[in-house]
C-alpha positions in Angstrom: 38.7 -40.4 36.5 37.0 -36.7 36.9 34.4 -36.8 39.6 31.9 -34.1 38.2 28.1 -33.6 39.7 25.8 -32.2 37.5 25.6 -29.1 39.0 29.3 -28.3 38.4 28.6 -29.5 34.7 25.9 -26.5 35.1 28.6 -24.2 36.2 31.0 -25.5 33.3 28.3 -24.5 31.3 26.9 -21.0 32.0 30.8 -20.1 32.6 31.3 -21.2 29.0 28.2 -19.4 27.7 29.1 -16.4 29.3 32.7 -16.1 28.6 32.1 -17.5 24.9 29.2 -16.1 24.1 26.1 -17.8 21.9 27.9 -17.4 18.5 31.1 -19.5 19.6 29.5 -21.8 22.0 28.4 -24.2 19.8 31.7 -24.9 17.9 33.4 -25.1 21.2 31.0 -27.6 22.4 31.8 -29.5 19.2 35.8 -29.1 19.6 35.7 -30.2 23.2 33.5 -33.5 21.9 36.1 -34.4 20.0 38.8 -33.8 22.1 37.3 -35.7 24.7 36.2 -38.9 22.1 39.7 -38.4 21.5 41.2 -39.2 25.0 38.6 -41.9 25.4 39.8 -43.2 22.2 43.5 -43.4 23.4 42.6 -44.5 26.5 40.8 -47.4 25.5 43.7 -48.3 22.9 46.0 -48.2 25.7 44.0 -50.0 28.0 43.4 -53.1 25.1 47.0 -53.2 24.2 48.1 -53.3 28.3 45.2 -56.3 28.8 47.0 -58.3 25.7 50.1 -57.6 26.8 49.7 -58.8 30.2 47.2 -61.9 29.1 50.5 -62.8 26.4 52.5 -62.4 29.9 50.1 -64.8 31.8 49.6 -66.9 28.8 53.6 -67.7 28.1 54.3 -68.1 32.0 51.4 -70.5 31.8 53.1 -72.8 29.1 56.6 -72.6 31.3 55.0 -73.9 34.2 53.2 -76.4 32.1 57.0 -77.3 30.5 58.4 -77.6 33.6 55.8 -79.8 34.8 55.9 -82.2 31.9 59.7 -82.4 32.1 59.1 -82.8 35.9 56.6 -85.9 35.1 59.2 -87.5 31.8 62.2 -87.5 34.5 60.2 -89.5 37.0 58.6 -91.5 34.3 61.9 -92.4 32.9 63.4 -93.3 36.1 60.5 -95.4 37.2 60.7 -97.0 33.5 64.8 -97.7 34.5 63.9 -99.1 37.8 61.2 -101.6 36.8 63.0 -102.8 33.7 66.4 -102.9 36.5 63.8 -105.1 38.8 62.8 -107.5 35.9 66.2 -108.5 34.9 67.2 -109.1 38.2 63.9 -111.2 38.6 64.7 -112.7 35.6 68.0 -113.8 36.5 66.9 -115.3 39.4 64.6 -117.3 38.9 65.3 -120.8 38.6 64.4 -122.6 35.0 61.8 -125.2 36.8 58.3 -124.8 37.6 57.7 -123.0 41.4 56.3 -126.1 44.1 52.7 -124.0 43.9 52.3 -124.9 40.4 51.6 -128.4 39.4 54.3 -130.2 36.6 52.8 -129.3 33.2 51.1 -133.1 31.4 53.8 -135.8 30.0 53.2 -136.7 26.5 50.5 -136.7 23.8 47.7 -137.1 27.0 45.4 -134.3 27.3 45.5 -132.4 30.8 43.1 -133.8 33.3 39.8 -131.8 33.8 39.8 -130.1 37.0 38.1 -132.6 39.9 34.3 -132.1 40.3 33.0 -130.0 42.8 30.4 -131.3 45.8 27.2 -131.3 43.5 25.4 -127.5 44.9 22.5 -128.1 47.1 19.2 -126.7 46.2 19.1 -123.0 48.1 16.0 -122.8 50.5 14.9 -119.5 50.8 12.5 -118.0 53.2 9.7 -118.0 50.5 10.3 -121.8 49.7 9.4 -122.3 53.8 7.0 -121.0 54.3 4.8 -122.7 51.3 2.9 -125.5 52.5 3.4 -128.7 50.7 0.3 -129.3 48.1 -0.9 -132.2 50.1 -1.4 -130.6 53.6 -4.2 -128.3 54.1 -3.0 -124.5 54.7 -4.5 -122.6 57.6 
């Protein structure tokens, strides 16, 4: 605000002492201090009120932006759901009633379903450590 150096403040104090005199100077200093405190208090009040208003305005802007993005997401989700429902209905309406050729026919009657064919027996896996081990009857070198 005001840029006063220490030398300027000393000059103002000396002039005030000369003009007001030693009897009225303490009273004038108290009065000046009171007005400076009031001015600072008012300035802080205005500043904090302005900051609150700006914060409230920014919050409203963020809320409106969030609402807009939620509306956009909601609309796109509804469109996607409608598209998927239409695709599903078209698929259900267009499929044949029998099983597809890639599926095996269901078991007939009371016979239980046959278990899957057994796979080839698994050969024992040979690890490098097994290959380096010598048989028990052969001496190691």
